[in-house]
C-alpha positions as CSV (number, residue, x, y, z in Angstrom):
1,M,-43.7,59.2,33.8
2,I,-46.5,58.1,31.5
3,R,-47.3,61.7,30.7
4,R,-43.6,62.3,29.9
5,G,-43.7,59.2,27.6
6,F,-46.6,60.6,25.7
7,Q,-44.9,64.0,25.3
8,V,-41.7,62.3,23.9
9,A,-43.8,60.2,21.6
10,A,-45.7,63.2,20.4
11,G,-42.5,65.1,19.7
12,L,-41.0,62.2,17.7
13,G,-44.3,62.0,15.8
14,R,-44.1,65.7,14.9
15,H,-40.5,65.2,13.5
16,R,-41.6,62.2,11.5
17,A,-44.5,64.1,10.1
18,L,-42.1,66.9,9.1
19,L,-39.8,64.5,7.4
20,R,-42.8,63.0,5.5
21,A,-44.2,66.3,4.4
22,P,-42.9,67.1,0.9
23,L,-43.6,70.8,1.1
24,L,-41.2,71.2,4.0
25,L,-38.3,69.6,2.1
26,P,-36.5,72.3,0.0
27,R,-35.6,71.0,-3.4
28,I,-31.9,70.7,-4.1
29,N,-30.6,71.9,-7.4
30,P,-28.5,68.9,-8.7
31,A,-26.2,71.3,-10.5
32,S,-25.4,73.2,-7.4
33,A,-25.3,70.2,-5.1
34,F,-22.7,68.4,-7.3
35,G,-20.9,71.4,-8.8
36,S,-18.6,73.9,-7.4
37,S,-20.6,73.9,-4.1
38,T,-18.9,70.6,-3.2
39,D,-15.6,72.5,-3.0
40,L,-17.2,75.2,-1.0
41,R,-18.5,72.7,1.5
42,V,-15.2,71.0,1.8
43,S,-13.3,74.3,2.3
44,R,-15.9,75.3,5.0
45,F,-15.7,71.9,6.7
46,C,-11.9,71.9,6.7
47,R,-11.5,75.5,7.8
48,P,-8.6,75.7,10.3
49,K,-9.9,76.1,13.9
50,A,-6.8,76.7,16.1
51,D,-8.9,76.5,19.3
52,L,-10.2,73.0,18.6
53,K,-8.5,69.7,18.8
54,D,-8.4,67.6,15.6
55,Y,-8.8,64.0,16.7
56,A,-7.9,62.6,13.3
57,L,-4.2,63.0,13.7
58,P,-1.7,60.2,14.4
59,N,-1.0,59.3,18.0
60,A,1.1,56.6,19.8
61,S,-1.7,54.1,19.8
62,W,-2.0,53.8,16.0
63,C,-0.8,50.5,14.6
64,P,1.9,50.4,11.9
65,D,-0.7,49.7,9.1
66,M,-2.9,52.6,10.2
67,L,0.1,55.0,10.4
68,S,1.7,54.0,7.1
69,L,-1.6,54.1,5.1
70,Y,-2.4,57.5,6.7
71,H,0.9,58.9,5.4
72,E,0.2,57.3,1.9
73,F,-3.1,59.2,1.7
74,L,-1.6,62.3,3.1
75,E,0.8,62.3,0.2
76,K,-2.2,61.9,-2.2
77,T,-3.6,65.1,-0.8
78,K,-0.7,66.9,-2.5
79,T,-1.2,65.4,-6.0
80,D,-4.5,63.6,-6.4
81,D,-7.3,65.9,-5.0
82,W,-7.8,63.9,-1.8
83,V,-8.6,65.9,1.3
84,K,-8.0,64.9,4.9
85,L,-11.0,65.8,7.0
86,P,-10.5,67.2,10.4
87,S,-12.5,65.5,13.2
88,F,-13.7,67.5,16.2
89,K,-15.4,66.2,19.3
90,S,-18.8,67.4,18.2
91,N,-20.6,68.0,14.9
92,R,-21.7,71.3,16.4
93,Q,-18.1,72.4,15.8
94,H,-18.1,71.3,12.2
95,I,-21.2,73.3,11.3
96,Q,-20.5,76.5,13.2
97,G,-22.4,79.4,11.7
98,F,-25.2,77.1,10.5
99,K,-28.1,75.3,12.0
100,L,-30.2,72.2,11.2
101,P,-33.4,72.7,9.3
102,L,-36.9,71.7,10.4
103,G,-36.5,73.4,13.8
104,L,-34.2,70.7,15.1
105,E,-32.2,73.0,17.4
106,V,-31.6,71.8,20.9
107,T,-30.8,74.3,23.7
108,S,-29.0,73.2,26.8
109,D,-26.5,74.5,29.4
110,K,-24.2,71.5,28.8
111,N,-21.0,72.3,27.0
112,D,-19.4,68.9,26.6
113,W,-21.4,67.5,23.7
114,R,-19.6,64.7,21.9
115,I,-20.3,62.7,18.8
116,I,-20.3,59.0,19.7
117,T,-17.2,58.2,17.8
118,R,-15.3,60.8,19.8
119,C,-16.7,59.8,23.2
120,T,-13.4,59.2,25.0
121,E,-10.2,61.3,25.3
122,V,-8.1,58.2,26.0
123,E,-6.0,57.5,23.0
124,G,-6.3,54.1,21.4
125,Q,-9.2,52.9,23.6
126,G,-12.2,53.7,21.5
127,Y,-12.6,54.9,17.9
128,E,-9.3,55.8,16.2
129,Y,-10.1,56.9,12.7
130,V,-9.4,59.4,10.0
131,I,-11.4,60.1,6.8
132,F,-10.0,61.1,3.4
133,F,-12.5,62.6,0.9
134,H,-12.2,62.9,-2.9
135,P,-14.4,65.9,-4.0
136,R,-14.3,65.2,-7.7
137,E,-15.1,61.5,-7.5
138,K,-17.5,61.8,-4.5
139,K,-15.9,59.0,-2.5
140,S,-14.2,58.5,0.8
141,V,-11.7,56.2,2.5
142,C,-11.9,55.8,6.3
143,L,-9.0,54.3,8.2
144,F,-10.5,52.8,11.4
145,Q,-8.7,51.1,14.3
146,P,-11.1,49.8,17.0
147,G,-9.8,50.0,20.6
148,P,-10.5,47.6,23.6
149,Y,-13.5,49.8,24.7
150,L,-15.2,48.6,21.6
151,E,-14.8,44.9,22.2
152,G,-17.6,42.4,21.6
153,I,-16.3,38.8,21.3
154,P,-13.1,38.7,23.3
155,G,-10.3,40.2,21.1
156,F,-12.6,41.5,18.4
157,A,-14.6,44.6,17.8
158,H,-18.3,44.7,18.5
159,G,-20.4,44.6,15.3
160,G,-22.2,47.7,16.6
161,S,-19.0,49.7,16.7
162,L,-18.3,48.9,13.0
163,A,-21.8,49.9,12.1
164,T,-21.5,53.2,14.0
165,M,-18.2,53.9,12.3
166,T,-19.6,53.2,8.9
167,D,-22.7,55.4,9.5
168,E,-20.4,58.2,10.7
169,A,-18.2,57.9,7.6
170,F,-21.3,57.8,5.4
171,S,-22.6,61.0,7.0
172,K,-19.5,63.0,6.3
173,T,-19.3,61.7,2.7
174,A,-23.0,62.4,2.1
175,Y,-22.8,65.9,3.4
176,L,-19.7,66.9,1.5
177,A,-20.7,65.2,-1.7
178,G,-24.2,66.7,-1.9
179,E,-25.7,67.9,1.4
180,G,-26.9,64.6,2.6
181,L,-27.9,65.3,6.2
182,F,-30.0,62.6,7.7
183,T,-29.8,58.8,7.6
184,L,-33.0,57.3,6.2
185,N,-31.8,53.8,5.9
186,F,-28.7,51.8,6.9
187,S,-27.9,48.1,6.5
188,I,-24.7,46.1,7.0
189,K,-23.8,42.5,6.3
190,Y,-20.9,41.1,8.4
191,K,-18.4,38.7,6.8
192,N,-15.5,38.5,9.3
193,F,-14.5,39.7,12.7
194,V,-12.3,42.8,13.1
195,P,-9.5,42.2,15.6
196,V,-9.2,44.9,18.3
197,G,-6.2,47.2,17.6
198,S,-6.0,46.3,13.9
199,L,-6.8,48.4,10.8
200,A,-10.1,48.2,8.9
201,V,-10.3,50.2,5.7
202,L,-13.7,51.6,4.7
203,N,-14.1,52.4,1.0
204,I,-17.2,54.5,0.5
205,N,-18.9,55.5,-2.8
206,V,-21.9,57.6,-3.7
207,E,-23.9,55.3,-6.0
208,K,-26.7,57.5,-7.1
209,I,-28.9,60.5,-6.2
210,E,-32.6,60.3,-6.7
211,D,-35.6,62.2,-5.3
212,Q,-33.4,64.1,-2.8
213,K,-31.9,60.9,-1.6
214,M,-28.3,59.9,-1.8
215,Y,-27.4,56.2,-2.0
216,L,-24.1,55.1,-0.6
217,S,-22.2,51.8,-0.5
218,C,-19.2,50.7,1.6
219,I,-16.8,47.7,1.5
220,I,-14.9,47.2,4.8
221,Q,-11.7,45.2,4.4
222,S,-8.2,44.6,5.6
223,R,-5.4,46.8,4.2
224,D,-4.2,44.0,1.8
225,Q,-7.8,43.5,0.6
226,Q,-7.6,39.8,1.3
227,T,-10.2,39.9,4.1
228,V,-13.7,41.5,3.7
229,Y,-15.1,42.4,7.1
230,A,-18.4,43.7,6.1
231,K,-20.4,45.4,3.3
232,A,-22.8,48.2,4.0
233,S,-25.3,50.5,2.3
234,G,-27.1,53.7,3.3
235,V,-29.6,56.2,2.1
236,F,-29.3,59.9,3.2
237,L,-31.8,62.7,2.8
238,Q,-30.5,65.8,1.0
239,M,-31.2,69.0,2.8
240,Q,-29.5,72.4,3.1
241,L,-28.2,73.7,6.4
242,E,-29.6,77.1,7.3
243,E,-27.3,80.0,8.0
244,E,-27.7,81.3,11.6
245,S,-29.0,84.8,11.9
246,P,-26.4,87.3,13.1
247,Q,-26.8,88.2,16.7
C-alpha cells in the first residue's frame, strides 16, 4: 500500500510538472480562440447525437420557475444568439473524436463513466440543470434545481453541490468561449442557502484572458434577483484538444 501511495504521488507530481512547464503548453492565438472558432466549437459541442440521452431537457421534476425560465431562454435561441447546450452523462461523449493533451488519456474496461453532475438517473433527485451559452458575448446562464440527494442542512442544498455545479458551468463556458480546459483556481463565497427543489440561476461571464488563462465570474441568485445565494470566480487554463488519430 505504501509503495502504491508513492506511485500515485509520483504520477501526480509528473502531471503537475507538465502543467508548470511552459514549453509543453501550446500557445493559443487570441484571434482564433475568440473569433470564428467559437462558433465551430459550439457547433461541434451541440452536434446532434441520436444515440445519446440529453439530460438537459425538461422532466416532471422541474419546478414551475425552472420550466418557465427554460422556455424563455429557449425562445431567445431563435432570436438572440443564445444556444442551449446538450448535456450527456460523460464529457467523453462531448469530445468524441478528440483527446486531452499532455497524455492524460485513461484506459479502462468500464463503460459507465459519468460526470459528477449526471451521477444519477433518478429524475429530480440530484442535479437538474441546463446551460444556455451566448457565443458572441462569451457568457452563460445555468438554471439549476438541486434535488434531495444534494441536501446539506435539512431542506437546503449542500454548499459543495453548489460549488460543483458552478465549476461545471464554468468549465463548459470556458471551453466554448476560448478552449479553457482545466480549472486552475476556484473560489466561492456563500450568501444564502438554496432550498432543495427550488431554482438557482447562475450568471457566468468571461472577465478577461491573460497568459493563456481565462478568468470567469458567477453570481448565483433567485429568479427574481432578490436573493443572492453565492458569488464565485474561477481561472481556467487555455489548451487545445488534440484530434484522435484515425484507426
